N, C-alpha and C positions, 0 to 999 in steps of 0.2 A: 278320256281315252284311259287314264290311269284306274277310274271306277270299274271301267270295263275289263280292265286287266286283272284286277282284284278280284272281279266276281269268277273269271276264268280261271284264275288262279286257284280260288277257293273252291269253285266245282272241281277241278282236277284234283286238289288235294283231298276233298271229300271222296271222290271216286276211288282214288289211290288209298285212302285211309282204309276204307271198307275192304278194299280188296287186298292190301298188304299188312294191315294192322299198323298203321303210321300212329306216330305219337300224338295222343290226344292234345297234349298242351300245345303243339304247333298248330294244331286244328283250331283250338281255342284262340290263339294269336291272330292267326289270319281272319278268324270271324269278327276280332276285336278292330283288326286294321281295316277291315271291310267298313264295318260300322262307322269308324272315325272316317273314312273316305267318303261314304254316303252322307254323313254330317256335315263334312266339307263343301261337298257338291251341293247339298241344300243351301247352305249360305252363300255359296257363290252364285247360285240361281236367284236367290231373293236380293243379293246385291246387284246383280245384273238387271233384275226386274226393276228396281229402286232407280237405277241409272238410267234404264229406257224411260222411266216416268219422267225424272227429271230433265231428260233431254227432249222430251215431248214438250214439257212444259216451258222450257228455254225456247224451242223453236216456236211455240205460239206466242211467246212474249216478243219474240225479234220479230215476228210477223205483224203483231199489233203496232210494235215501235216503228216499224217500216211504213205502214198506213198512216200512223201519227205524222211521220217525217214527211212523207208526200203531201198531206193536207197542209202542213206548216210551210213548205215549200211554195206550194200553189198561193197560199196566204201572202207570203213573202213577195212573190212574183206580183200579183193583184196589187198590192198596196206600194209596191215600187212603181207600178205603172201608172196608179191613182197619185202619187206623190209628183211624178213626172208631168202629168196633165195639170196638176194644180200649179206647179212652177211655173208651166208656160202660160197658164191663164193669170197667174199674177203678174208676170213679165209684160203679158199683153195690156193688162190692166194700168200699170205703171206706165207703160208706153203711152196709151190712151190719156192718162192723166196728165203727163208731161207734155203732150201734144196740145191738150186744151188749155193748160196753164200758160203755155207760151203764146198763144192766140188772144188771151183775155187780157184786157189792161189792169195795170197795178192798181190796186185799191190804195186810196189815200189813207195815210196813217191814222187820221182820225176816225175811219171806219172801224178800226180793230179795237177802239177804247169803246167800253160800254158806258151808256148813259148815267147809269146809277154810279160810276166811278169818281 
């Protein structure tokens, strides 16, 4: 907006300078001011473009991390379910073993000693 205002002011000053013979120094000052404003606008446009690129890169990184997080959550849920199944199976096997051990007669103490001892 300031750049447009400076352009309008310069054009008005140029028309007025030609019509009324306004000071050339003021005209040069306005041109210099306009060049500085254009340079600043270019710098701001470049900074804005770089910021937009960074924002796009960050958004892409966030999307990739979000996908990775989803995969990790799914794996954690699958592993948790597998752990629960294995614990259940272990408990069933332990119960079966205890049931079988309680039905077998106790082995004589000499059966545990090896013949070569």
